[in-house]
mmCIF file of the N, C-alpha and C atoms, coordinates in Angstrom:
data_MODEL
# 
_entry.id   MODEL 
# 
loop_
_atom_site.group_PDB 
_atom_site.id 
_atom_site.type_symbol 
_atom_site.label_atom_id 
_atom_site.label_alt_id 
_atom_site.label_comp_id 
_atom_site.label_asym_id 
_atom_site.label_entity_id 
_atom_site.label_seq_id 
_atom_site.pdbx_PDB_ins_code 
_atom_site.Cartn_x 
_atom_site.Cartn_y 
_atom_site.Cartn_z 
_atom_site.occupancy 
_atom_site.B_iso_or_equiv 
_atom_site.pdbx_formal_charge 
_atom_site.auth_seq_id 
_atom_site.auth_comp_id 
_atom_site.auth_asym_id 
_atom_site.auth_atom_id 
_atom_site.pdbx_PDB_model_num 
ATOM 1   N N  . MET A 1 1  ? -11.878 -153.720 12.606 1.00 0.00 ? 1  MET A N  1 
ATOM 2   C CA . MET A 1 1  ? -11.133 -154.247 12.343 1.00 0.00 ? 1  MET A CA 1 
ATOM 3   C C  . MET A 1 1  ? -11.690 -156.132 11.391 1.00 0.00 ? 1  MET A C  1 
ATOM 4   N N  . LYS A 1 2  ? -10.787 -155.946 10.822 1.00 0.00 ? 2  LYS A N  1 
ATOM 5   C CA . LYS A 1 2  ? -11.438 -156.940 9.707  1.00 0.00 ? 2  LYS A CA 1 
ATOM 6   C C  . LYS A 1 2  ? -10.196 -158.321 10.249 1.00 0.00 ? 2  LYS A C  1 
ATOM 7   N N  . ALA A 1 3  ? -10.650 -159.310 9.467  1.00 0.00 ? 3  ALA A N  1 
ATOM 8   C CA . ALA A 1 3  ? -9.690  -160.139 10.363 1.00 0.00 ? 3  ALA A CA 1 
ATOM 9   C C  . ALA A 1 3  ? -10.156 -161.997 9.082  1.00 0.00 ? 3  ALA A C  1 
ATOM 10  N N  . MET A 1 4  ? -9.195  -162.429 8.805  1.00 0.00 ? 4  MET A N  1 
ATOM 11  C CA . MET A 1 4  ? -9.419  -164.332 7.934  1.00 0.00 ? 4  MET A CA 1 
ATOM 12  C C  . MET A 1 4  ? -9.032  -164.707 8.726  1.00 0.00 ? 4  MET A C  1 
ATOM 13  N N  . ILE A 1 5  ? -9.816  -166.003 8.578  1.00 0.00 ? 5  ILE A N  1 
ATOM 14  C CA . ILE A 1 5  ? -8.998  -167.124 9.370  1.00 0.00 ? 5  ILE A CA 1 
ATOM 15  C C  . ILE A 1 5  ? -8.875  -168.325 8.837  1.00 0.00 ? 5  ILE A C  1 
ATOM 16  N N  . LEU A 1 6  ? -8.156  -168.510 8.492  1.00 0.00 ? 6  LEU A N  1 
ATOM 17  C CA . LEU A 1 6  ? -7.585  -170.033 7.343  1.00 0.00 ? 6  LEU A CA 1 
ATOM 18  C C  . LEU A 1 6  ? -7.714  -170.752 8.201  1.00 0.00 ? 6  LEU A C  1 
ATOM 19  N N  . ALA A 1 7  ? -8.588  -171.618 7.829  1.00 0.00 ? 7  ALA A N  1 
ATOM 20  C CA . ALA A 1 7  ? -8.938  -173.290 8.631  1.00 0.00 ? 7  ALA A CA 1 
ATOM 21  C C  . ALA A 1 7  ? -8.895  -173.966 7.263  1.00 0.00 ? 7  ALA A C  1 
ATOM 22  N N  . ALA A 1 8  ? -7.883  -174.214 7.451  1.00 0.00 ? 8  ALA A N  1 
ATOM 23  C CA . ALA A 1 8  ? -8.056  -175.191 5.439  1.00 0.00 ? 8  ALA A CA 1 
ATOM 24  C C  . ALA A 1 8  ? -7.051  -176.575 6.415  1.00 0.00 ? 8  ALA A C  1 
ATOM 25  N N  . GLY A 1 9  ? -7.377  -177.438 5.404  1.00 0.00 ? 9  GLY A N  1 
ATOM 26  C CA . GLY A 1 9  ? -6.344  -178.851 5.283  1.00 0.00 ? 9  GLY A CA 1 
ATOM 27  C C  . GLY A 1 9  ? -7.438  -179.994 5.624  1.00 0.00 ? 9  GLY A C  1 
ATOM 28  N N  . LYS A 1 10 ? -7.214  -181.086 5.654  1.00 0.00 ? 10 LYS A N  1 
ATOM 29  C CA . LYS A 1 10 ? -7.509  -182.301 5.761  1.00 0.00 ? 10 LYS A CA 1 
ATOM 30  C C  . LYS A 1 10 ? -7.246  -182.696 7.211  1.00 0.00 ? 10 LYS A C  1 
ATOM 31  N N  . GLY A 1 11 ? -6.728  -182.400 7.501  1.00 0.00 ? 11 GLY A N  1 
ATOM 32  C CA . GLY A 1 11 ? -6.211  -182.858 9.224  1.00 0.00 ? 11 GLY A CA 1 
ATOM 33  C C  . GLY A 1 11 ? -5.695  -183.876 9.481  1.00 0.00 ? 11 GLY A C  1 
ATOM 34  N N  . THR A 1 12 ? -5.079  -184.646 8.413  1.00 0.00 ? 12 THR A N  1 
ATOM 35  C CA . THR A 1 12 ? -4.362  -186.003 8.815  1.00 0.00 ? 12 THR A CA 1 
ATOM 36  C C  . THR A 1 12 ? -3.304  -186.329 9.474  1.00 0.00 ? 12 THR A C  1 
ATOM 37  N N  . ARG A 1 13 ? -2.953  -185.055 10.070 1.00 0.00 ? 13 ARG A N  1 
ATOM 38  C CA . ARG A 1 13 ? -2.045  -185.734 11.663 1.00 0.00 ? 13 ARG A CA 1 
ATOM 39  C C  . ARG A 1 13 ? -3.063  -186.067 12.850 1.00 0.00 ? 13 ARG A C  1 
ATOM 40  N N  . MET A 1 14 ? -4.275  -185.343 12.989 1.00 0.00 ? 14 MET A N  1 
ATOM 41  C CA . MET A 1 14 ? -4.993  -186.105 13.678 1.00 0.00 ? 14 MET A CA 1 
ATOM 42  C C  . MET A 1 14 ? -5.398  -187.426 13.375 1.00 0.00 ? 14 MET A C  1 
ATOM 43  N N  . GLY A 1 15 ? -5.038  -188.166 12.701 1.00 0.00 ? 15 GLY A N  1 
ATOM 44  C CA . GLY A 1 15 ? -5.462  -189.545 11.921 1.00 0.00 ? 15 GLY A CA 1 
ATOM 45  C C  . GLY A 1 15 ? -6.697  -189.400 11.834 1.00 0.00 ? 15 GLY A C  1 
ATOM 46  N N  . LYS A 1 16 ? -7.383  -190.622 12.231 1.00 0.00 ? 16 LYS A N  1 
ATOM 47  C CA . LYS A 1 16 ? -8.847  -191.139 11.983 1.00 0.00 ? 16 LYS A CA 1 
ATOM 48  C C  . LYS A 1 16 ? -9.982  -190.049 12.175 1.00 0.00 ? 16 LYS A C  1 
ATOM 49  N N  . ALA A 1 17 ? -9.369  -189.396 13.717 1.00 0.00 ? 17 ALA A N  1 
ATOM 50  C CA . ALA A 1 17 ? -10.777 -188.022 14.233 1.00 0.00 ? 17 ALA A CA 1 
ATOM 51  C C  . ALA A 1 17 ? -10.865 -187.647 13.567 1.00 0.00 ? 17 ALA A C  1 
ATOM 52  N N  . SER A 1 18 ? -10.358 -186.903 12.615 1.00 0.00 ? 18 SER A N  1 
ATOM 53  C CA . SER A 1 18 ? -10.561 -185.890 11.784 1.00 0.00 ? 18 SER A CA 1 
ATOM 54  C C  . SER A 1 18 ? -11.816 -186.017 10.522 1.00 0.00 ? 18 SER A C  1 
ATOM 55  N N  . LEU A 1 19 ? -11.825 -187.758 10.974 1.00 0.00 ? 19 LEU A N  1 
ATOM 56  C CA . LEU A 1 19 ? -12.705 -188.588 10.048 1.00 0.00 ? 19 LEU A CA 1 
ATOM 57  C C  . LEU A 1 19 ? -14.271 -188.058 10.220 1.00 0.00 ? 19 LEU A C  1 
ATOM 58  N N  . ILE A 1 20 ? -14.136 -188.081 11.854 1.00 0.00 ? 20 ILE A N  1 
ATOM 59  C CA . ILE A 1 20 ? -15.519 -187.817 12.727 1.00 0.00 ? 20 ILE A CA 1 
ATOM 60  C C  . ILE A 1 20 ? -16.207 -186.246 12.293 1.00 0.00 ? 20 ILE A C  1 
ATOM 61  N N  . LYS A 1 21 ? -15.223 -185.033 12.377 1.00 0.00 ? 21 LYS A N  1 
ATOM 62  C CA . LYS A 1 21 ? -15.580 -184.075 12.538 1.00 0.00 ? 21 LYS A CA 1 
ATOM 63  C C  . LYS A 1 21 ? -14.156 -183.282 12.518 1.00 0.00 ? 21 LYS A C  1 
ATOM 64  N N  . SER A 1 22 ? -14.486 -181.885 11.879 1.00 0.00 ? 22 SER A N  1 
ATOM 65  C CA . SER A 1 22 ? -13.845 -181.404 11.232 1.00 0.00 ? 22 SER A CA 1 
ATOM 66  C C  . SER A 1 22 ? -13.074 -180.192 12.398 1.00 0.00 ? 22 SER A C  1 
ATOM 67  N N  . LYS A 1 23 ? -11.743 -180.455 12.349 1.00 0.00 ? 23 LYS A N  1 
ATOM 68  C CA . LYS A 1 23 ? -10.790 -180.263 13.540 1.00 0.00 ? 23 LYS A CA 1 
ATOM 69  C C  . LYS A 1 23 ? -11.102 -179.236 14.419 1.00 0.00 ? 23 LYS A C  1 
ATOM 70  N N  . LEU A 1 24 ? -11.206 -177.610 13.819 1.00 0.00 ? 24 LEU A N  1 
ATOM 71  C CA . LEU A 1 24 ? -11.942 -177.186 14.505 1.00 0.00 ? 24 LEU A CA 1 
ATOM 72  C C  . LEU A 1 24 ? -13.686 -177.085 15.231 1.00 0.00 ? 24 LEU A C  1 
ATOM 73  N N  . LEU A 1 25 ? -13.826 -178.087 15.359 1.00 0.00 ? 25 LEU A N  1 
ATOM 74  C CA . LEU A 1 25 ? -14.708 -178.269 15.954 1.00 0.00 ? 25 LEU A CA 1 
ATOM 75  C C  . LEU A 1 25 ? -14.377 -178.965 17.434 1.00 0.00 ? 25 LEU A C  1 
ATOM 76  N N  . TYR A 1 26 ? -12.858 -179.174 17.838 1.00 0.00 ? 26 TYR A N  1 
ATOM 77  C CA . TYR A 1 26 ? -12.739 -179.868 18.717 1.00 0.00 ? 26 TYR A CA 1 
ATOM 78  C C  . TYR A 1 26 ? -12.806 -179.521 19.714 1.00 0.00 ? 26 TYR A C  1 
ATOM 79  N N  . VAL A 1 27 ? -13.153 -180.193 21.369 1.00 0.00 ? 27 VAL A N  1 
ATOM 80  C CA . VAL A 1 27 ? -12.577 -179.200 21.765 1.00 0.00 ? 27 VAL A CA 1 
ATOM 81  C C  . VAL A 1 27 ? -11.279 -180.012 23.162 1.00 0.00 ? 27 VAL A C  1 
ATOM 82  N N  . VAL A 1 28 ? -11.292 -178.426 23.576 1.00 0.00 ? 28 VAL A N  1 
ATOM 83  C CA . VAL A 1 28 ? -9.484  -178.589 24.217 1.00 0.00 ? 28 VAL A CA 1 
ATOM 84  C C  . VAL A 1 28 ? -9.746  -177.388 25.431 1.00 0.00 ? 28 VAL A C  1 
ATOM 85  N N  . ASN A 1 29 ? -9.564  -178.230 26.574 1.00 0.00 ? 29 ASN A N  1 
ATOM 86  C CA . ASN A 1 29 ? -9.808  -176.966 28.006 1.00 0.00 ? 29 ASN A CA 1 
ATOM 87  C C  . ASN A 1 29 ? -11.116 -176.127 27.628 1.00 0.00 ? 29 ASN A C  1 
ATOM 88  N N  . GLY A 1 30 ? -12.049 -177.144 27.203 1.00 0.00 ? 30 GLY A N  1 
ATOM 89  C CA . GLY A 1 30 ? -13.863 -176.302 27.655 1.00 0.00 ? 30 GLY A CA 1 
ATOM 90  C C  . GLY A 1 30 ? -13.858 -175.279 26.194 1.00 0.00 ? 30 GLY A C  1 
ATOM 91  N N  . LYS A 1 31 ? -12.951 -175.633 25.144 1.00 0.00 ? 31 LYS A N  1 
ATOM 92  C CA . LYS A 1 31 ? -13.481 -174.200 24.021 1.00 0.00 ? 31 LYS A CA 1 
ATOM 93  C C  . LYS A 1 31 ? -13.062 -175.129 22.992 1.00 0.00 ? 31 LYS A C  1 
ATOM 94  N N  . THR A 1 32 ? -13.560 -174.758 21.575 1.00 0.00 ? 32 THR A N  1 
ATOM 95  C CA . THR A 1 32 ? -13.206 -175.327 20.414 1.00 0.00 ? 32 THR A CA 1 
ATOM 96  C C  . THR A 1 32 ? -12.005 -175.150 20.205 1.00 0.00 ? 32 THR A C  1 
ATOM 97  N N  . LEU A 1 33 ? -11.386 -175.625 19.085 1.00 0.00 ? 33 LEU A N  1 
ATOM 98  C CA . LEU A 1 33 ? -10.388 -174.743 18.784 1.00 0.00 ? 33 LEU A CA 1 
ATOM 99  C C  . LEU A 1 33 ? -10.440 -173.676 17.604 1.00 0.00 ? 33 LEU A C  1 
ATOM 100 N N  . ILE A 1 34 ? -11.175 -173.504 16.798 1.00 0.00 ? 34 ILE A N  1 
ATOM 101 C CA . ILE A 1 34 ? -12.259 -172.345 16.511 1.00 0.00 ? 34 ILE A CA 1 
ATOM 102 C C  . ILE A 1 34 ? -12.283 -170.926 17.794 1.00 0.00 ? 34 ILE A C  1 
ATOM 103 N N  . GLU A 1 35 ? -12.678 -171.475 18.465 1.00 0.00 ? 35 GLU A N  1 
ATOM 104 C CA . GLU A 1 35 ? -12.967 -169.969 19.294 1.00 0.00 ? 35 GLU A CA 1 
ATOM 105 C C  . GLU A 1 35 ? -11.541 -169.791 20.326 1.00 0.00 ? 35 GLU A C  1 
ATOM 106 N N  . TYR A 1 36 ? -10.650 -170.342 20.110 1.00 0.00 ? 36 TYR A N  1 
ATOM 107 C CA . TYR A 1 36 ? -9.453  -169.698 20.677 1.00 0.00 ? 36 TYR A CA 1 
ATOM 108 C C  . TYR A 1 36 ? -8.961  -168.620 19.447 1.00 0.00 ? 36 TYR A C  1 
ATOM 109 N N  . ASN A 1 37 ? -9.339  -169.121 18.200 1.00 0.00 ? 37 ASN A N  1 
ATOM 110 C CA . ASN A 1 37 ? -8.831  -167.983 17.024 1.00 0.00 ? 37 ASN A CA 1 
ATOM 111 C C  . ASN A 1 37 ? -10.240 -167.231 17.076 1.00 0.00 ? 37 ASN A C  1 
ATOM 112 N N  . ILE A 1 38 ? -11.278 -167.340 17.534 1.00 0.00 ? 38 ILE A N  1 
ATOM 113 C CA . ILE A 1 38 ? -12.027 -165.988 17.377 1.00 0.00 ? 38 ILE A CA 1 
ATOM 114 C C  . ILE A 1 38 ? -12.070 -165.273 18.822 1.00 0.00 ? 38 ILE A C  1 
ATOM 115 N N  . GLU A 1 39 ? -11.887 -165.929 19.793 1.00 0.00 ? 39 GLU A N  1 
ATOM 116 C CA . GLU A 1 39 ? -12.387 -165.030 20.990 1.00 0.00 ? 39 GLU A CA 1 
ATOM 117 C C  . GLU A 1 39 ? -11.250 -163.681 21.407 1.00 0.00 ? 39 GLU A C  1 
ATOM 118 N N  . PRO A 1 40 ? -10.239 -163.795 20.435 1.00 0.00 ? 40 PRO A N  1 
ATOM 119 C CA . PRO A 1 40 ? -9.098  -162.685 20.349 1.00 0.00 ? 40 PRO A CA 1 
ATOM 120 C C  . PRO A 1 40 ? -9.258  -161.782 19.581 1.00 0.00 ? 40 PRO A C  1 
ATOM 121 N N  . LEU A 1 41 ? -10.062 -161.943 18.877 1.00 0.00 ? 41 LEU A N  1 
ATOM 122 C CA . LEU A 1 41 ? -10.234 -161.141 17.175 1.00 0.00 ? 41 LEU A CA 1 
ATOM 123 C C  . LEU A 1 41 ? -11.592 -160.225 17.862 1.00 0.00 ? 41 LEU A C  1 
ATOM 124 N N  . LYS A 1 42 ? -12.106 -160.751 18.458 1.00 0.00 ? 42 LYS A N  1 
ATOM 125 C CA . LYS A 1 42 ? -13.384 -159.941 19.249 1.00 0.00 ? 42 LYS A CA 1 
ATOM 126 C C  . LYS A 1 42 ? -13.391 -159.144 20.588 1.00 0.00 ? 42 LYS A C  1 
ATOM 127 N N  . LYS A 1 43 ? -12.115 -159.743 20.929 1.00 0.00 ? 43 LYS A N  1 
ATOM 128 C CA . LYS A 1 43 ? -11.961 -158.988 21.615 1.00 0.00 ? 43 LYS A CA 1 
ATOM 129 C C  . LYS A 1 43 ? -11.077 -157.356 21.478 1.00 0.00 ? 43 LYS A C  1 
ATOM 130 N N  . GLN A 1 44 ? -10.378 -157.542 20.209 1.00 0.00 ? 44 GLN A N  1 
ATOM 131 C CA . GLN A 1 44 ? -10.280 -156.224 19.472 1.00 0.00 ? 44 GLN A CA 1 
ATOM 132 C C  . GLN A 1 44 ? -11.199 -155.458 18.694 1.00 0.00 ? 44 GLN A C  1 
ATOM 133 N N  . GLY A 1 45 ? -12.049 -156.592 18.690 1.00 0.00 ? 45 GLY A N  1 
ATOM 134 C CA . GLY A 1 45 ? -13.659 -155.450 18.262 1.00 0.00 ? 45 GLY A CA 1 
ATOM 135 C C  . GLY A 1 45 ? -13.457 -155.619 16.781 1.00 0.00 ? 45 GLY A C  1 
# 
């Protein structure tokens, strides 16, 4: 399986928080936002 994760954008809805680090690196319930995208892809092989 091939996949592409589209992770562009300035994160303006996150306000000043997006100036500190990328929105994909924020932790929610113990996982980064990018992990929520990668884990299902890993399960699919």
